[in-house]
C-alpha positions as CSV (number, residue, x, y, z in Angstrom):
1,H,-19.5,13.8,-4.3
2,M,-16.2,13.3,-6.2
3,G,-15.1,10.8,-3.6
4,Q,-18.2,8.7,-4.2
5,V,-17.6,8.6,-7.9
6,I,-13.9,7.8,-7.5
7,S,-14.7,5.0,-5.1
8,F,-16.9,3.2,-7.7
9,A,-14.1,3.6,-10.3
10,F,-11.4,2.2,-8.0
11,R,-13.7,-0.8,-7.1
12,Y,-14.6,-1.4,-10.8
13,Y,-11.2,-1.0,-12.5
14,A,-8.8,-2.0,-9.7
15,S,-10.8,-4.1,-7.3
16,I,-9.7,-1.7,-4.5
17,E,-12.1,-0.7,-1.8
18,L,-12.2,3.1,-1.2
19,T,-14.1,4.9,1.5
20,P,-14.8,8.6,0.8
21,V,-14.8,10.9,3.8
22,Q,-15.4,14.7,3.9
23,A,-12.2,16.6,4.9
24,Y,-13.8,18.2,8.0
25,E,-15.0,14.9,9.3
26,F,-11.7,13.2,8.6
27,V,-9.7,15.8,10.6
28,H,-12.1,16.1,13.5
29,H,-13.2,12.5,13.9
30,G,-10.5,10.5,12.2
31,H,-11.4,7.3,10.3
32,I,-11.8,3.9,11.8
33,G,-10.2,2.2,8.7
34,L,-7.0,4.4,8.8
35,K,-4.0,2.2,9.4
36,D,-0.3,2.4,8.8
37,N,-0.7,0.8,5.4
38,T,-3.6,3.0,4.2
39,A,-3.3,5.4,1.3
40,V,-5.1,8.7,1.7
41,V,-6.2,10.8,-1.3
42,V,-6.8,14.5,-0.5
43,I,-8.4,16.7,-3.2
44,S,-8.4,20.5,-3.3
45,S,-8.8,22.5,-6.4
46,S,-7.4,25.8,-5.1
47,A,-5.1,24.5,-2.3
48,R,-6.0,27.6,-0.3
49,G,-6.2,25.9,3.1
50,G,-9.3,25.2,5.2
51,A,-10.5,21.7,5.9
52,S,-8.7,20.1,2.9
53,L,-5.3,21.4,4.0
54,S,-6.0,20.2,7.5
55,A,-7.0,16.8,6.1
56,L,-3.7,16.6,4.1
57,N,-1.6,17.4,7.2
58,Y,-3.6,14.8,9.2
59,A,-3.1,12.2,6.5
60,I,0.6,12.9,6.3
61,E,0.9,12.3,10.1
62,H,-1.4,9.3,10.3
63,S,-0.9,7.2,7.2
64,D,2.0,5.7,5.2
65,F,1.1,7.2,1.8
66,T,-0.7,10.4,0.7
67,I,-1.8,11.4,-2.7
68,G,-2.5,15.1,-3.2
69,V,-4.7,16.3,-6.0
70,S,-4.9,20.0,-6.9
71,D,-5.3,22.3,-9.9
72,N,-3.1,24.9,-8.4
73,E,0.3,24.5,-10.2
74,S,2.3,26.6,-7.7
75,L,5.5,25.0,-6.5
76,A,4.5,26.1,-3.0
77,N,1.3,24.1,-3.1
78,P,1.4,21.6,-0.2
79,F,-0.9,19.2,-2.0
80,L,1.7,18.8,-4.7
81,K,5.0,19.2,-2.7
82,D,4.2,17.5,0.6
83,S,2.3,14.4,-0.7
84,N,4.0,11.1,-1.6
85,V,2.4,11.3,-5.0
86,S,0.7,14.4,-6.5
87,L,-1.6,14.9,-9.4
88,C,-2.2,18.3,-11.0
89,P,-4.9,17.8,-13.8
90,G,-4.6,21.5,-14.7
91,A,-8.4,22.2,-14.9
92,K,-9.2,25.9,-15.1
93,K,-12.4,27.9,-14.5
94,M,-13.6,29.4,-17.8
95,G,-16.6,31.3,-16.6
96,F,-19.8,31.6,-18.5
97,Q,-19.2,30.8,-22.1
98,G,-22.7,31.7,-23.5
């Protein structure tokens, strides 16, 4: 869902077309629009592996530019250390505040 929201923002504010794809589908089926000059944004809050980490590694191998987004501030976080550009918004779970 986040990718869908981001795609509208990129189109509206920067006139850039963006196609959101689920990490699992991206890794197992690739993407027809992926070219050498394509930037890939991979988002993982925890950076704990799974489909998002596989998608990041696939993007690093098959595109010229990767942007990793993660709230995990660890220096070992591959979304921050292995991407061309990384974003760490620093969001934290607060639990129920009622």
